[in-house]
N, C-alpha and C positions, 0 to 999 in steps of 0.2 A: 267923354263919349266913347272913345275907342276902348277905354278900359272896361266900360259897361258891356260893350259888344263882346270883348274877350271873355269876360266873366260869364255872360249868357251862353257863349259858344262852349265854354268849358263845362258849364252846368248841363247844357244839352248833350254834349259828348259823354259826360258821366252818366246821365240818365239813359242815353242810348246804350252805353256799355252795360249798365245794370239790366236794362230790358233785354239786350241780346243774351246776357248770361242767364237770365231767367227763362228765355224762350228757347235756348239751344238745347237740343237733345242729341245723343249719339246712339245710332242704331248699328249694331255690329253686323258683320258680314253674314252670319248664320241666323240673323233675326229679321223680322219685319215689324214695323210700327203701326199699330191701329190707333187712330185718333178719335176721341169723343169730344165734341164741342157742345157744351151745355147739356151733356147727357145723350146727345144724338150722334150716331155713327157717321163719320166722314167717309166718303166713298174712296178717296185716294189713300192707298196704303203707303206708308213711308218706307222707302228703300234704304239699304245700308248706306251709312254715311251720316252727315249732319242733317238733322231735321229740326225745323223751327215750328213752334207752337205758340198759341196766344196765351200768355200767362193769366191764370185766373179763369180762363174760359175752356181751354183744351186740356185733355188728359190723354197721355200717351201710354198705351199698353204694349210691352215688348212680347212678341210671340216667337218662340224658338222653332226654327224650321229644320233642325237636325233630326236624324233618325233616332228614335227613342227605343231602347231595349228594356222591356218591362217583363220581369218574371211573374208568372201566374202561380199563386200559392197552390200547393197540392190539394186536389179535390178528391173526396172519397165518394164512391158510387158503386152501384151494382150493375154489372154488364147484362146484356140480353140473355146470356146463358147462366145467370144467377151466380156470378163470382164477384166477391167484394174486392175492389182494387182502389189504390190511391195513385192519381196521375197528376203530374205537374208539367208545366209548359212554359214557353217564353214567346212573347209577341214583339215583333218589330214593326213600328209604325212611324209616320211623320205627318206634320200638318201641311196641307196643300192649299187651304183657304184660311188665312189668318183671321179674317173678319168673322167667318162662321165659327171658328174655334173659340172666339171670345164671346160672341153674341148668342149662338144657338145652344150652348151648353155651359153650365156653371164651371165645371172642371173637367176638361176633356180627358186628362190622364186618369182620373178616378172613374170616369164613365167607361173608358176602354178597359180598365182593369176589371170592373164589375161585369161588363159584357163578356169578357174573356172567361171569367170564372163560371158564369152561368152556361155559356156555350160549351165549355169543357165538360161540365156535369151532364149536359144534354148528349154530347157525343159518347160519353161513357155508357149511358143508358141505352143508346141505339146500336152499340157495337158489341161484337163477340170478343172473348178474351184473345182468341187467335189473331183477330184483326188488330187489337191493341199492341200485340207483341211483334207481328210480322208485317202488317200493312199500314205503317205509320204515315207514309207519304199521302195516301188517300185520305186518312183522317186529318192530316195537316191542312190539306186543301179544303176539306169540309169545314174545319174550324175557321179558316181564313174567310170563307164566304159568309159564315154566320156572323162574324165580328164586323166584316167590312160593310155589310148591308146597312146597319144603322150608323156606322161611323162616317159614311159619306155625308150625311146631314150635319155632322159636327165639324166638317172641314178637315177630316183626318183620313188618311189612306193607309190601309194595312198592307205592309210589304210582305210579311211572311209570319207564319205561326209554326212553331216546332214543339212537338211533345218530347219532353226531356227524359222522363223516367216513368216506369210503371211498377209500382210496388205491390207485391202479392202477399197474402197471408202465409205463414210458415207451413201450415197444413197443405195449402195448395202447392207450395214449392216442393214439398216432399212427394205429393201425388204426381206432379209433373216429372220429378226425377225418376220415380218408379216407372212411369209410362215411357219415358225416354229409354230407360234401361231395358224394359220389355221389348220395345221396338228394335233396339240394337240387337238383342238376343234373337228375335224373330228373323231379322235380316241375316244374322250369322248362320242360323240353321238353314235358311233357304240357300245361302251360298254354299254351305257344306253339302246339302243334298244335291245341289246342281253339280258340284264337283264329283260326288259319288256316282251320279248318273253318267257324266262324261267318262269317268274312269272305267265304269262297267262296260260302256260301249267299246272303249279301246281294248279292254281285256277280252271281250267277245271276239273282236276282230283278230287279236293275237292268237286266241285259242283256235279260231278257224284256220289261220295261217299255219299254225303248228300241226293241226290235224292233216292239212294237205301236204306238209313237209315234215315227216317224223324226225329227220335229223336236226331240225331247228329246236325241237324239244331237248335233244341231247346237248346241244350247244348252250341252251338256256340253263340246263342242269349244271354244266361245267362252270358257267359264269356265277351261279349261285354258290358253288363249292369254293370258288376263288374268293368271293366276298366273305363267306363264313370263315374260311381259313385265315383271313387277315386278322381275325380276333383270336388271340392265342390263349384265351381263358376257357375254351370249351373243347370237348372231344367230338371229332367229326367222324361219322359213320357214312361211308360212301357206298351207295348201292351199285351193284355190277350191272352194266347195261345188258339187256337181253339181246340186242342187236349184235353186240360183240361176241356173245356166246354162239349165235348163229353163224357169225363170220368164221370163228374158230372151227366150228363143226364142218363147215363147207371146206375149210382148208385141210382138214384131216382126211377127207374122203379121197380115195385113189382116183387118179385121172383116168378118163376113159381111154381104151386102146385106140391107137391110130389105125389108118387104113391098111398099112402093111404088117401089122402085128396080128398073130394068131392066138 
């Protein structure tokens, strides 16, 4: 009798062990478990750790809750100002509702990828070339809103969308290079003209000052002579100042007689 009980207990223990092995599931820390019992969704989502299901009746789906980095293939389109470009991007998203990600959409990764591609083509058609090249932050926000709106129903949250690269035709690159060169030349001419204007104003002030003080003109002449004389490869012809002639002429004139001289 005791032996029968022991055999029955061992058999029950073995059956329990087999059942526990068949019912045990492991849900990793970055996952959530969605259970279907006879095809119907169970409301309670399995948390990380050991999860038990009913063998033959329950089916456990593992849903990754990590942030997914998905590259968007380059999309070719025509901008609002009729320029053909190729633009690629990257989408960062994660699952926030495991049940909706499993039930509401067949493959949420594929759905997000297709929505990102169509939204990127739409953004290209609505934007100017200058916006694609210089105002990407605004376009990134617009893409994020366009993708996030339908993704909410799939249990997915879009964290960020980034435009990676904008490829232009070679003819457009050459045109933009010529435009940039012409703009730089225009700025250089404006700066040069402004410098000439400031220099002319200073020269006018200097001329006025020399007109009021004639000796300043002679000093400037001597400074110029010194500067030219430093170069020993030229012949220097020095004009004789008229003021010096007048000074010598006054020096040669006899002094006027004093009061006691007759």
